[in-house]
VEXDREN-2710 file (C-alpha; in Angstrom, 1 decimal):
% VEXDREN-2710
k/r/px/py/pz
1/MET/-47.8/-159.5/-54.7
2/ASP/-44.1/-160.0/-53.6
3/GLY/-43.6/-156.6/-52.1
4/THR/-40.8/-155.6/-54.4
5/THR/-40.8/-152.2/-55.8
6/TRP/-38.9/-151.6/-59.2
7/THR/-37.7/-148.4/-60.5
8/GLU/-36.1/-147.9/-64.0
9/LEU/-32.9/-146.1/-63.8
10/ALA/-32.0/-146.3/-67.5
11/ASN/-33.3/-148.0/-70.8
12/ARG/-31.8/-148.3/-74.1
13/LEU/-33.1/-150.0/-77.2
14/ASN/-30.9/-150.4/-80.3
15/ASP/-29.9/-152.9/-82.9
16/GLY/-32.6/-155.4/-81.7
17/LEU/-31.6/-155.2/-78.0
18/ASP/-33.2/-153.8/-75.1
19/VAL/-31.0/-153.0/-71.9
20/THR/-32.7/-151.8/-68.7
21/LEU/-31.1/-150.8/-65.4
22/ASP/-33.3/-151.3/-62.6
23/TRP/-33.3/-150.6/-58.8
24/ALA/-35.7/-152.7/-56.7
25/LYS/-36.4/-152.8/-53.1
26/ARG/-37.2/-156.2/-52.0
27/ASP/-37.9/-157.4/-48.4
28/GLY/-36.2/-154.2/-47.3
29/LYS/-33.2/-154.9/-49.3
30/ASP/-31.8/-152.8/-52.3
31/GLU/-30.8/-154.5/-55.3
32/VAL/-29.8/-153.3/-58.9
33/VAL/-30.4/-155.4/-61.9
34/VAL/-29.7/-155.1/-65.5
35/ARG/-32.5/-157.0/-67.8
36/VAL/-31.6/-157.7/-71.5
37/THR/-33.8/-158.7/-74.2
38/ASP/-32.4/-159.9/-77.4
39/PHE/-35.1/-159.6/-79.9
40/ARG/-32.9/-160.9/-82.7
41/ASP/-32.6/-164.3/-81.0
42/GLY/-35.5/-164.2/-78.6
43/ASP/-33.2/-164.3/-75.6
44/TYR/-33.8/-162.9/-72.3
45/PHE/-31.4/-162.7/-69.1
46/GLU/-31.2/-160.5/-66.0
47/ILE/-27.7/-159.7/-64.2
48/PRO/-27.5/-158.6/-60.5
49/ALA/-25.1/-155.8/-60.3
50/GLU/-23.1/-154.3/-57.2
51/PRO/-23.8/-150.7/-57.3
52/ALA/-20.4/-149.4/-57.9
53/ARG/-20.4/-151.6/-61.1
54/ALA/-24.1/-151.1/-62.3
55/LEU/-23.3/-148.7/-65.1
56/ASP/-20.5/-151.1/-66.5
57/VAL/-22.8/-153.9/-66.6
58/TYR/-25.5/-151.9/-68.0
59/HIS/-23.2/-150.5/-71.0
60/HIS/-21.6/-154.3/-71.4
61/PRO/-24.2/-156.8/-70.3
62/PHE/-22.8/-159.5/-72.4
63/ALA/-19.3/-159.6/-70.5
64/TYR/-21.5/-160.2/-67.4
65/ARG/-24.0/-162.8/-68.7
66/ASP/-22.1/-165.6/-66.8
67/VAL/-23.4/-164.2/-63.6
68/SER/-27.1/-164.0/-64.7
69/THR/-29.7/-165.3/-62.3
70/VAL/-32.3/-165.6/-64.8
71/ASP/-31.3/-166.8/-68.4
72/ASP/-33.8/-168.4/-70.8
73/GLY/-30.7/-170.6/-71.8
74/SER/-31.4/-170.4/-75.8
75/CYS/-28.3/-168.7/-76.9
76/ARG/-24.8/-168.1/-75.0
77/ALA/-23.6/-164.8/-76.8
78/ALA/-20.9/-164.4/-74.2
END
C-alpha cells in the first residue's frame, strides 16, 4: 500500500465520459486530480489540478489534457 488516501469530491457520467474530481493525501501532501475515462474511445487520462482551478479542469478536462500525467496515448482529443 502506498499510503495515499483518495476522496471523491465530484463525479459525472454522460455521453460516454466518466469524469471524477478527487482529492488525495499522499505522503503528507494534498493533491487534486481529475480522472477522465472516455468509454467511446477506450481512453483514460489524469490531470493534476491547482485547487483554485479544480472545478474548471473538472468541467473542461479536454482543455487541460496536455498537462495530463497519466495518458494511455490512444487518442488526442484536445
